[in-house]
C-alpha positions in Angstrom: 119.8 117.5 125.9 117.1 118.6 128.4 117.6 122.2 127.6 117.5 121.4 123.9 114.3 119.5 124.3 112.8 122.4 126.3 113.8 124.9 123.6 112.3 122.8 120.8 109.2 122.2 122.9 108.8 125.9 123.4 109.2 126.6 119.6 106.9 123.7 118.7 104.0 124.9 121.0 104.6 128.6 120.6 102.8 128.8 117.3 99.3 128.6 118.8 97.4 128.9 115.5 99.5 126.1 113.8 99.2 123.8 116.8 95.5 124.4 117.2 94.6 123.6 113.6 97.0 120.6 113.0 97.4 119.0 116.4 94.8 120.1 119.0 92.1 119.8 116.4 92.3 116.0 116.6 91.2 115.5 120.2 89.0 118.6 120.2 87.2 117.4 117.0 86.5 114.0 118.6 85.3 115.6 121.8 83.0 117.8 119.8 81.7 114.7 117.9 80.9 113.0 121.2 79.1 116.0 122.6 77.0 116.3 119.5 76.1 112.7 119.7 75.2 113.2 123.4 72.8 116.1 122.6 71.3 114.3 119.6 70.4 111.4 121.9 67.8 113.6 123.5 66.2 114.1 120.1 66.8 110.7 118.5 68.2 107.8 120.4 68.6 105.7 117.2 70.6 108.4 115.4 73.0 108.8 118.4 73.5 105.0 118.5 74.3 105.0 114.7 76.8 107.8 115.2 78.7 106.2 118.1 78.2 102.6 117.0 77.8 101.4 120.6 78.3 97.7 121.3 79.7 95.6 124.2 83.3 96.6 124.8 83.2 99.1 121.9 85.2 101.5 123.9 88.3 99.4 123.6 87.8 99.0 119.9 87.4 102.8 119.6 90.6 103.6 121.5 92.6 101.2 119.3 90.9 102.4 116.2 92.1 106.0 116.6 95.6 104.8 115.9 94.5 103.5 112.5 94.7 107.0 111.2 98.5 106.8 111.6 99.3 103.1 111.0 96.5 101.4 108.9 96.4 101.6 105.1 94.5 103.3 103.4 93.3 105.4 106.3 96.8 106.6 107.0 97.1 108.3 103.6 94.8 111.1 104.8 95.2 110.6 108.6 98.9 111.5 108.5 98.4 114.8 106.5 97.7 117.1 109.5 100.7 115.8 111.6 102.9 116.1 108.5 101.8 119.6 107.9 102.6 120.5 111.5 106.1 119.0 111.3 106.9 120.5 107.8 105.9 124.0 108.9 108.1 123.8 112.0 111.1 122.4 110.1 110.8 124.7 107.1 109.9 127.7 109.2 113.4 127.6 110.7 114.7 128.6 107.2 111.9 131.1 106.5 112.4 132.9 109.8 116.2 132.6 109.7 116.6 131.0 113.1 118.9 128.3 111.8 121.4 130.8 110.4 121.4 132.9 113.5 121.5 130.3 116.3 122.8 127.0 115.1 126.5 126.0 115.5 127.6 123.4 113.0 128.6 120.9 115.7 125.0 120.7 117.0 123.3 120.2 113.7 122.6 116.5 114.2 121.3 116.8 117.7 119.0 119.7 116.8 117.4 118.0 113.8 116.9 114.8 115.8 115.5 116.6 118.8 113.1 118.6 116.6 111.8 115.3 115.1 111.4 113.8 118.6 109.7 116.8 120.0 107.2 117.3 117.2 106.5 113.5 117.2 106.0 113.6 121.0 103.5 116.4 120.8 101.4 114.8 118.1 101.6 111.5 119.9 100.2 113.1 123.1 97.3 114.6 121.0 96.4 111.1 119.8 96.6 109.6 123.3 94.2 112.3 124.5 92.0 111.6 121.5 91.8 107.9 122.3 90.9 108.7 126.0 88.1 111.0 124.9 86.7 108.5 122.5 87.2 105.6 124.9 85.4 107.4 127.8 82.7 108.6 125.5 82.0 105.1 124.2 82.2 103.7 127.7 79.6 106.2 129.0 77.3 106.0 125.9 75.3 103.0 127.1 74.4 105.0 130.3 72.9 108.0 128.5 71.5 105.8 125.7 69.9 103.5 128.2 71.5 100.3 126.7 71.6 97.2 128.9 75.0 95.5 128.5 78.2 95.3 130.6 81.3 97.0 129.2 83.6 95.9 132.0 86.7 93.7 131.2 88.0 90.7 133.0 91.5 90.8 134.4 92.9 88.9 131.4 91.0 91.1 128.9 92.4 94.2 130.7 96.0 92.9 130.3 95.4 92.0 126.7 93.9 95.5 126.0 96.8 97.3 127.7 99.3 95.3 125.7 97.5 96.0 122.4 97.2 99.7 123.2 100.9 100.1 124.1 101.7 98.1 120.9 99.7 100.3 118.5 100.9 103.4 120.3 104.5 102.3 119.7 103.6 101.9 116.0 102.1 105.3 116.1 105.3 106.8 117.4 107.4 105.0 114.7 105.0 106.3 112.1 105.3 109.9 113.4 109.1 109.7 113.5 109.2 108.5 109.9 106.8 111.4 109.0 109.2 113.8 110.8 112.0 112.5 108.7 110.0 113.1 105.5 109.2 116.7 106.7 112.9 117.3 107.6 114.2 116.0 104.3 111.7 118.1 102.2 112.4 121.2 104.3 116.2 120.9 104.1 116.1 120.4 100.3 113.6 123.3 99.6 114.3 125.7 102.4 110.8 127.0 102.3 107.5 126.4 104.1 105.6 125.8 100.9 108.3 123.4 99.6 108.5 121.6 102.9 104.8 121.2 103.0 104.4 120.0 99.4 107.5 117.8 99.5 106.7 116.3 102.8 103.1 115.7 101.8 104.3 114.1 98.6 106.6 111.7 100.4 103.9 110.9 103.0 101.3 110.1 100.2 103.6 108.4 97.7 105.0 105.9 100.2 101.7 104.3 101.3 100.4 104.5 97.7 103.3 102.5 96.4 101.1 99.4 96.4 98.9 101.1 93.7 101.9 101.8 91.6 103.3 98.2 92.0 99.9 96.7 91.1 99.8 98.9 88.0 103.3 97.9 86.8 102.7 94.3 87.8 99.8 94.2 85.4 101.5 96.3 82.7 104.6 94.1 82.7 102.6 90.9 83.3 104.8 90.3 86.4 102.4 89.7 89.3 105.1 88.9 91.8 106.3 92.5 91.5 103.8 93.4 94.1 105.9 91.6 96.7 108.1 94.6 96.7 105.4 96.3 98.8 106.9 94.5 101.8 109.8 97.0 101.6 107.4 99.9 102.4 106.9 101.3 105.9 103.1 101.2 105.4 103.1 97.4 104.9 105.0 96.9 108.1 102.8 99.3 110.1 99.7 97.4 108.8 101.2 94.0 109.3 102.4 94.8 112.9 99.0 96.4 113.8 97.2 93.2 112.5 99.4 90.9 114.6 99.0 93.1 117.7 95.2 93.5 117.5 94.1 90.4 115.7 96.9 87.9 116.3 97.5 87.2 112.6 98.9 89.0 109.5 96.5 91.1 107.4 94.9 89.7 104.3 96.9 89.9 101.1 96.3 93.2 99.3 96.7 91.5 96.0 96.4 87.9 94.8 100.1 87.6 93.9 101.2 89.0 97.2 102.7 86.1 99.2 104.6 87.7 102.1 103.5 86.8 105.6 106.1 88.3 107.9 106.1 87.9 111.7 105.6 90.8 114.1 109.2 91.2 115.1 110.4 91.5 111.5 108.0 94.4 111.0 109.2 96.2 114.1 112.8 95.8 113.0 111.9 97.1 109.5 110.1 100.1 111.0 113.1 100.9 113.2 115.3 100.6 110.1 113.0 103.0 108.3 113.1 105.5 111.2 116.9 105.3 111.5 117.3 105.7 107.7 115.2 108.8 107.2 116.7 110.4 110.3 120.2 109.6 109.2 119.5 111.0 105.7 118.1 114.2 107.1 121.1 114.7 109.5 123.5 114.0 106.6 121.8 116.5 104.3 121.6 119.1 107.1 125.3 118.7 108.0 126.4 119.3 104.5 124.1 122.3 104.0 125.3 125.9 104.0 122.9 127.8 106.1 124.9 131.0 106.4 123.6 132.4 103.1 
């Protein structure tokens, strides 16, 4: 398994252009934003403050907030597009470049598709961790170069709470990425092309969180308001619900008046694991039954 991980890691990071514009751009973009705000502070202190939004303990909020692009609706509709594009190109590229046909024995199909999903998810996860560190350090240092007089230190209990919250939302980010990898794998296996993998994967990644909009539409059309409760079957609902429990200590507000579900944290984690296992199992099933010799 180690050699398989190393091989997938080498392939995943070997395409420098793809990795730069879909993965590395996330921390690099945030670093550039913080540097711009720093230089603007020499011209306009007020403008720099408005850009960074500095307030006491803002650095902890900033570090947790980065994960919202993966796990919080509606931000995750757009926030997951770059990671999905990265995964789809790597999955579908195996067909386009003929590497599956040349190197893949049938007995290893399941392990290869799962390791590719784990590897690509791990790489994107690391980029988000680096992004949170950049934003956290930048927000922690901002009061110094903006000459703002307040203490950003944490008590021991606040530190424990923050670490627990950070690890919790990072775990949610990993589950979100694994589900995305499953979407990318399924679309790539069915279309066998980079364009098809991209369009199909992006379609799945957008339609799933937008299911609430469709449910609200049909609930009004059919005069069946309780139909919106089906939203609790979506991965997006459970990501948002778990994030709210972890960071706020309570479920999120109902997205629609007729939505009555208030599920505990552990139910959402179980549901997300179920989503992850399901999309991975489906991708392995489709891949095992596929003829890749032609």
